[in-house]
C-alpha positions in Angstrom: -30.9 136.1 89.0 -29.7 136.3 92.6 -33.1 135.3 94.0 -33.3 132.3 91.7 -29.7 131.4 92.5 -30.7 131.3 96.2 -33.2 128.6 95.6 -30.8 125.7 94.9 -28.4 127.1 97.4 -30.8 126.0 100.2 -30.2 122.3 99.1 -26.6 122.6 100.0 -27.5 123.5 103.6 -30.4 121.1 103.9 -29.2 118.0 102.2 -25.4 117.9 101.8 -24.8 116.4 105.3 -27.6 113.8 104.7 -25.9 112.8 101.5 -22.5 112.5 103.3 -24.2 110.1 105.7 -25.6 108.1 102.9 -22.2 107.9 101.3 -20.8 106.5 104.6 -19.2 109.6 106.1 -19.3 109.1 109.9 -18.8 112.8 110.6 -20.9 114.7 108.0 -21.2 117.9 110.0 -17.4 118.1 110.5 -16.9 117.4 106.8 -19.3 120.2 105.9 -16.9 122.7 107.6 -14.7 122.3 104.5 -17.0 124.7 102.8 -16.5 127.2 105.6 -12.8 126.9 105.4 -12.8 127.4 101.7 -14.9 130.5 102.2 -12.4 131.9 104.6 -9.6 131.2 102.1 -11.5 132.8 99.2 -12.1 136.1 101.0 -8.6 137.5 100.7 -8.2 136.1 97.2 -11.4 137.9 96.2 -9.7 141.3 96.7 -6.9 140.3 94.3 -9.5 139.1 91.8 -11.5 142.3 92.0 -8.6 144.5 90.9 -7.9 142.2 87.9 -11.4 141.3 86.6 -14.7 143.0 85.9 -17.5 142.4 88.3 -19.5 140.6 85.5 -16.6 138.2 85.1 -16.5 137.4 88.8 -20.2 137.0 89.0 -20.1 134.6 86.0 -17.3 132.7 87.6 -19.3 132.4 90.9 -22.3 131.0 89.0 -20.2 128.8 86.8 -18.3 127.2 89.7 -21.6 126.7 91.4 -22.8 124.6 88.4 -19.6 122.6 88.8 -20.1 122.3 92.6 -23.6 120.8 92.2 -22.4 118.6 89.3 -19.7 117.1 91.5 -22.3 116.3 94.2 -24.5 114.7 91.5 -21.5 112.7 90.3 -20.9 111.5 93.9 -24.6 110.4 94.0 -24.1 108.5 90.8 -20.8 106.8 91.7 -21.1 106.5 95.5 -17.6 108.1 95.8 -17.7 110.5 98.7 -14.6 112.4 97.5 -16.7 114.0 94.7 -19.1 115.4 97.2 -16.3 116.6 99.3 -14.9 118.4 96.3 -18.3 120.0 95.7 -18.5 121.2 99.3 -14.9 122.6 99.1 -16.1 124.7 96.1 -19.0 126.0 98.1 -17.1 128.7 100.0 -15.3 129.9 96.8 -18.6 130.1 94.9 -20.4 131.8 97.7 -17.7 134.4 98.3 -17.1 135.1 94.7 -20.8 135.5 93.9 -22.4 137.1 96.9 -19.6 139.4 98.1 -19.1 140.6 94.5 -22.9 141.2 94.2 -22.8 143.4 97.3 -19.8 145.3 95.9 -21.7 145.7 92.6 -24.7 147.2 94.5 -22.4 149.6 96.3 -20.8 150.8 93.1 -23.8 150.9 90.8 -26.7 152.1 93.0 -27.2 155.8 93.8 -26.0 156.5 97.3 -29.5 157.7 98.3 -30.9 154.2 97.3 -28.1 152.0 98.6 -29.8 151.1 101.8 -33.0 150.0 100.0 -31.0 148.1 97.4 -29.0 146.2 100.0 -32.3 145.5 101.9 -33.9 144.1 98.7 -30.7 142.0 98.1 -30.9 140.7 101.7 -34.6 139.9 101.3 -34.0 138.0 98.1 -30.9 136.1 99.4 -32.0 135.5 103.0 -35.7 135.5 102.7 -37.7 134.9 99.6 -35.1 132.8 97.7 -34.4 130.4 100.7 -38.1 130.1 101.5 -38.9 129.1 97.9 -35.8 127.0 97.9 -36.8 125.1 101.1 -40.2 124.2 99.7 -38.9 123.4 96.2 -35.8 121.4 97.4 -37.9 119.4 99.8 -40.3 118.5 97.0 -37.4 117.7 94.6 -35.7 115.5 97.2 -38.9 113.6 97.7 -39.3 113.1 94.0 -35.7 112.2 93.2 -34.3 110.3 96.2 -35.9 107.1 97.3 -35.8 105.4 100.7 -32.6 103.5 99.7 -30.8 106.7 99.0 -30.7 106.3 95.2 -31.4 109.3 93.0 -29.1 111.9 94.5 -27.5 112.4 91.1 -30.8 113.6 89.6 -31.5 115.9 92.6 -28.1 117.7 92.3 -28.1 117.8 88.5 -31.5 119.4 88.4 -30.3 122.1 90.8 -27.1 122.5 88.7 -29.4 123.0 85.7 -31.2 125.8 87.5 -27.9 127.5 88.3 -26.8 127.0 84.7 -30.0 128.8 83.6 -29.0 131.7 86.0 -25.5 131.7 84.5 -26.9 131.8 81.0 -29.5 134.5 81.7 -27.0 136.7 83.5 -24.4 136.3 80.7 -27.0 137.2 78.0 -28.8 140.0 79.7 -26.4 141.8 82.0 -24.9 144.9 80.4 -22.3 146.5 82.5 -21.2 150.1 82.3 -19.1 151.2 79.4 -15.4 151.9 80.0 -15.0 155.5 81.3 -18.6 155.8 82.7 -18.9 156.3 86.4 
């Protein structure tokens, strides 16, 4: 699921600033830093969430909020209202922190200590290598198909990516079986 989730994540980095420009934002790079600030704010909150909720719950929240994030950007493309895209970018840091940091904690807790290095390496390969490579190719193709030279079509671009993340959310929710209470 994490490798597939990394595919649409690339679109955030590649095309969010371009969409800000299309929506009339004169400083799209500066506006994009909202996502970094929200990530910084989410980090200390994640510790509090981890003591209250199961890892599966946090992973589901990370994926679910990501669907919302991409949906907001799609709605901005539909309406032309930049505030919706800003709201989506603001959710980015929260989604990223909740999902990816929780996934690393999950690996640390669930994988045998002798295999932890390999598991973290595979995780890194999927989230920083294969997923983004496939994502760059797919998202470039999707942008070319959805967005025309006038800038119309962003809503379809973002909503298709939201659908991919929704499929990850559904697959994870259906197929992930955590440890039973009391098991180590």
